[in-house]
N, C-alpha and C positions, 0 to 999 in steps of 0.2 A: 504494500500500500504506500502511495506517495503522499506526503504531506504538502499541502498547498499553503504558501506563505503570501498573504495578501497585504499590501501596503496601500495607504491612502495619504493624501496631503491634508494637513490640518487647515481648516478654513481661517484660523486666526494667525498662526505663526508660519504657515506654509511649509513646515518641515514634513518630511516623509515619516509616517507613523506606522510601524509594523502592526499587523492584526492582533497580536497577543497583548498589546498595551493600549489599544484604542479605547477611548471612552465614548460611548454612544449617548446622545441626548434624545429626549422625547421628540425633538423637532426633526430628527433624522440625520443630524450631522455627526460624523465620527471625528474625533479630535485627539490631540496630544493630551495626556493626562494633566500636564501643567497648565493647559489652557482651559480645561473643563470648568473650573471654578470661575474664571474670568468671563466665560461665555454665559454663565447663569443669569447675570444682570440684564443682558440684552436679548436673551433667547426669545424667539417669537412665541414659544409655547409656555415657558415657565418663568420668564423674567419680569421684573418690575418695569423695566423699560422695553417691553416686548415690541413696541412699535418700531424701535430701531432695528431689531432682528427681522421684523416683517419686511422692512424696506431692503434689507440686505439680501433677501431671498430673491 
């Protein structure tokens, strides 16, 4: 069996993030674990300033 290693780019810092350390938000974005908390404030789904995240989509 072959393991598939999927990476994505963080929408905040644009670093490549391996699948095993990605943090997924309810808005559907996968991000670097260091950026996850910063994303919370402007997230379109769960943030206090969600209107900012909605504009980013």
